C-alpha positions, -999 to 999 in steps of 0.1 A, spaced: 133 64 -153 138 56 -118 123 20 -102 99 39 -78 91 61 -106 73 29 -123 66 13 -102 42 47 -94 34 48 -132 20 17 -130 4 20 -102 -13 46 -119 -14 25 -152 -36 -3 -129 -59 21 -114 -69 28 -149 -73 -5 -155 -97 -13 -131 -120 12 -134 -121 -1 -177 -132 -38 -168 -164 -28 -164 -162 -8 -130 -181 27 -126 -146 49 -134 -123 57 -108 -134 91 -86 -111 113 -69 -133 120 -43 -142 85 -33 -104 70 -32 -84 68 1 -46 64 7 -24 47 25 18 48 22 41 36 42 77 44 28 107 39 43 141 49 25 166 43 65 163 22 89 176 17 131 213 7 128 195 -25 138 178 -35 114 210 -40 95 192 -34 65 208 -3 36 194 33 38 176 39 1 196 75 -4 181 101 -29 151 112 -47 121 103 -30 93 104 -53 65 89 -24 60 127 -18 54 136 -58 29 103 -58 7 117 -30 6 155 -41 -4 140 -82 -30 119 -64 -50 152 -43 -40 170 -75 -59 141 -86 -90 153 -62 -81 129 -37 -93 146 -5 -65 154 19 -82 138 45 -81 105 31 -44 99 24 -23 87 53 14 91 42 35 71 72 69 83 63 104 64 77 97 57 114 67 63 113 58 36 99 68 8 126 48 -25 120 20 -15 149 9 24 127 5 1 95 -20 -22 107 -36 8 128 -36 29 101 -47 5 73 -72 -14 89 -85 25 104 -90 40 66 -101 13 54 -135 13 80 -140 49 67 -142 31 32 -181 33 20 -194 12 -7 -177 17 -43 -144 37 -27 -110 25 -42 -87 16 -17 -49 24 -24 -17 12 -6 10 18 -9 52 5 3 84 14 -7 113 2 14 125 -36 21 106 -62 11 109 -101 16 89 -133 2 51 -127 13 66 -96 38 73 -59 41 100 -47 60 86 -22 85 109 15 103 109 -10 135 127 -44 113 147 -64 143 161 -93 127 166 -107 161 128 -111 160 114 -110 128 79 -126 132 69 -97 151 83 -72 136 75 -74 94 44 -67 79 34 -102 67 6 -108 36 -15 -121 48 -20 -95 73 -34 -76 49 -69 -94 42 -78 -101 79 -70 -64 86 -98 -57 54 -120 -80 69 -146 -50 72 -138 -32 40 -166 -17 21 -147 -4 -9 -150 -20 -40 -119 -16 -58 -84 -24 -39 -47 -11 -56 -16 -24 -46 15 -7 -51 49 -26 -38 85 -7 -43 103 -34 -30 116 -67 -31 95 -97 -37 66 -69 -42 48 -95 -70 40 -110 -29 12 -89 -34 -4 -111 -57 -12 -136 -30 -37 -108 -14 -55 -114 -49 -60 -145 -42 -75 -141 -12 -99 -116 -25 -106 -136 -54 -114 -169 -28 -137 -146 -2 -149 -118 -24 -151 -123 -54 -168 -92 -65 -145 -67 -52 -117 -58 -79 -80 -64 -67 -48 -47 -86 -14 -55 -76 
């Protein structure tokens, strides 16, 4: 089984675990998804590509088959997954969520300590072209949902735990899994 498929399965298990800990059962119709998946970058990024089978689209298809409305899923693939697009999309999709809703944020690509390397990553200007984990909580300040699932298929994906700590401190009633 590929690392990508393992990540997707772990994400689904996390979703089930969040529902099993006293929260109402998962309601696919009240689920919103932002997925950014990058398997190749421009030459200026200096990052290696991930050739081969992609598992991101089958994962999105599985969420739709489970009942997540297509209009609740935004899939930023390769060149569409720029830093600005990831920020804007996460914030705008989160703004559509209401109480009781679940938000899933998935990232596939290259990562580093507490950062995700966007399509427009530029090694000469890294601070301006990476999506820092510290950006996630502020982008979700206005989010009214109850459950947040963070899935990372990249190096240092464990850094997503830092978002859990932000929620524990600021919004302890929200169930977050990474």
